[in-house]
N, C-alpha and C positions, 0 to 999 in steps of 0.2 A: 698898155705900156709897162705896167708893173711886172707883167709876166715876162716880157722881153728882157727887161732889166734883170729880173731874177735869173733867167736862163743864162744870160751873159755872165752874171756873177758866179753861177755854178761852174761855168766853163773856166773862168779865171781861177776860181778856187781849186778846181781839179788839176789844172796845169801846175799851180803852185804846190799843192800837196803831193801829187803823184811825182812831179818833177823833183821836189825836195827829197822825197823818199828814195827816188832813183839815184839822185846825186849822193846821198848818204850810202846807199847800197854800193855804188861804184867806188866811193872812197874807201869803204871797209872791205867789201867782198872781192873787189877787183884791184885792190891795193893802189888806188890812185891818189890817196893821201888826204891830208887835212884840209887843203883848199877845197876839194870836192865836198868833203863832209861839212865844212863851214858854209859853203854855198847852199847845201841842202838844208841846213838848219835855218838859214835866212829865208829860204823859200817856204819852209814849213811855217815860219812866223808870219810871212805874208799871207799864207792860206788862212791862218787864224784870224787875221785882220779882215780879209775879204769876206769871210763868212759873216762877220758882224754887219755888213752892209746890206744884207738881204732885207727886203721890205717887210717881211713878216717878223714880228717881235718875239716869237716863241723859239727859244734855243733848241728844245727837244725836237720840234718839228723841222727846223732847218737842218740839224745834224742828222736826223733820221732820213730825210729826203736826200741829203748830200751823200749818204751811204750808197744809195742807188746810182748816183752820178759817179761816185768813186769806183764802183764795180765796173760799169761800162767804160769809164775813162781808163782804168787800169788795163783792161784788155786792149783797148785802142793804143795805149802807150806801148804796151808790149809788142804789138804788131808793128808799130812805126819804128821803134828804136831797138828792139831786141830780136826781131825776126820770129816772134811768137805767132803761131797759126792756130786760132781758136777753132774748136770743133763746133758742131751744131748745138751742143748742149751749153757751151760757153755763150754762144750767140743768143740762144733762147733764154738763158738765165739773165743775161744783160738786158734783154728786151723786157723781161718780167720786172726787173729792178726799175727800169725807166718808166714803165707803166705805174709802178708804185710811187715813184717820184711825182708823177703827174697827179695821181690821186691825192697824195699827201699835201702837195703844195698848191694845186690849182683848182681843187674842187670848190664849188660855191659854199660859203659858210654864212650863217646868220651873224650879223654884227653884234 
């Protein structure tokens, strides 16, 4: 059950961080204004909070593993919202990152 909760938290964190960064990008690069930037900053703050809810107590482990989720999530976000078309190397790299997430977070460890 902890693994399912952890995976769900990684998904929520990815939506908040990637979405927040995307909103800031839209506000600055696409000239959509301060409301978009402000919404992005709020979403980034939500990401920071959600990351603290992970069942593992080790900051470094959580952020290292989340990095792999961020890589895969960023590619997916780009596909869904910006028309990005990943090539096979993008897909392979994202899968490697997700395997790394699984190893870091869900390998059995001595208590």
